[in-house]
C-alpha positions as CSV (number, residue, x, y, z in Angstrom):
1,S,0.0,0.0,0.0
2,A,1.1,3.5,-0.7
3,L,2.0,6.0,2.0
4,D,0.3,9.3,2.2
5,V,2.2,12.6,2.4
6,K,1.7,12.9,6.2
7,K,3.1,9.4,6.9
8,V,6.1,10.0,4.6
9,Q,6.8,13.3,6.5
10,K,6.6,11.6,9.9
11,L,9.0,8.8,8.7
12,T,11.4,11.4,7.3
13,D,11.2,13.4,10.5
14,L,12.3,10.2,12.4
15,G,15.3,9.9,10.1
16,F,14.1,7.5,7.5
17,L,15.6,7.9,4.0
18,F,13.6,6.8,1.0
19,L,15.8,5.3,-1.7
20,R,14.4,3.8,-4.9
21,G,11.2,2.6,-3.3
22,R,12.9,1.1,-0.2
23,T,12.9,2.6,3.3
24,K,16.2,2.9,5.1
25,S,16.6,4.1,8.6
26,T,19.7,6.0,9.7
27,K,20.7,5.2,13.3
28,W,21.2,7.9,15.9
29,E,24.9,7.1,16.1
30,D,25.3,7.6,12.4
31,R,23.6,11.0,12.5
32,I,25.9,12.0,15.3
33,K,28.9,11.0,13.2
34,Q,27.5,12.9,10.3
35,L,27.1,16.0,12.5
36,A,30.7,15.7,13.7
37,R,32.0,15.5,10.1
38,Y,29.8,18.5,9.2
39,K,31.3,20.5,12.1
40,E,34.8,19.5,11.2
41,K,34.3,20.6,7.6
42,H,32.3,23.8,8.2
43,G,33.5,24.8,11.7
44,N,30.0,25.0,13.1
45,L,26.6,23.2,13.2
46,R,24.5,25.8,11.4
47,V,23.1,23.1,9.1
48,P,20.7,24.6,6.5
49,K,17.2,23.1,6.3
50,S,18.0,22.2,2.7
51,H,20.9,20.0,3.6
52,P,20.1,16.6,2.1
53,E,21.3,14.4,5.0
54,L,21.1,16.6,8.1
55,G,18.6,19.3,7.5
56,V,15.5,17.4,8.6
57,F,17.4,15.7,11.4
58,V,18.8,18.9,12.9
59,N,15.4,20.6,12.8
60,R,13.7,17.6,14.3
61,Q,16.2,17.6,17.3
62,R,15.3,21.3,17.9
63,Y,11.6,20.5,17.7
64,E,12.0,17.5,20.1
65,Y,14.1,19.7,22.5
66,T,11.3,22.3,22.6
67,K,8.8,19.6,23.3
68,L,10.9,18.2,26.1
69,K,11.4,21.6,27.7
70,A,7.7,22.1,27.6
71,G,7.1,18.9,29.6
72,K,5.8,16.9,26.6
73,A,6.8,13.5,25.4
74,S,10.0,13.7,23.2
75,S,12.4,11.3,21.5
76,L,15.3,13.2,23.1
77,N,16.7,12.1,26.4
78,E,19.5,13.4,28.6
79,E,22.1,11.1,27.0
80,R,21.2,12.3,23.5
81,I,21.2,16.0,24.7
82,K,24.7,15.5,26.1
83,E,25.9,14.0,22.8
84,L,24.5,17.0,20.9
85,E,25.9,19.4,23.4
86,S,29.3,17.8,23.1
87,L,29.3,18.9,19.5
88,D,28.1,22.5,20.4
89,F,24.7,21.8,18.9
90,I,22.5,24.9,18.8
91,F,19.1,23.9,20.2
92,K,17.4,27.3,19.6
93,A,18.3,28.6,16.2
94,G,17.1,31.7,14.5
95,K,18.3,34.8,12.9
96,K,20.7,36.9,14.9
97,P,19.6,40.5,15.5
98,K,21.3,43.0,13.3
99,I,23.7,45.3,15.0
100,Q,23.0,48.9,14.0
């Protein structure tokens, strides 16, 4: 059976990659390694939303962090937060105010 758009988005948010009709899940550990390589290459973790491997993942972690801080159920736990913090992950991203 075919997946509707909402189900595909939920799976993508959880880290699934859709390749040629097959579903492949990327493990947390693999994403952390990808983040570390990104930081090594770029000097920061300001990953654009459009990044093909990490864009959705990074935004999902920020969303899950916001839920956790609001007392809601979240896929983030203290261990994962510490792993992200060890890479200097930015949990609250946004545009910096312009200095006049």
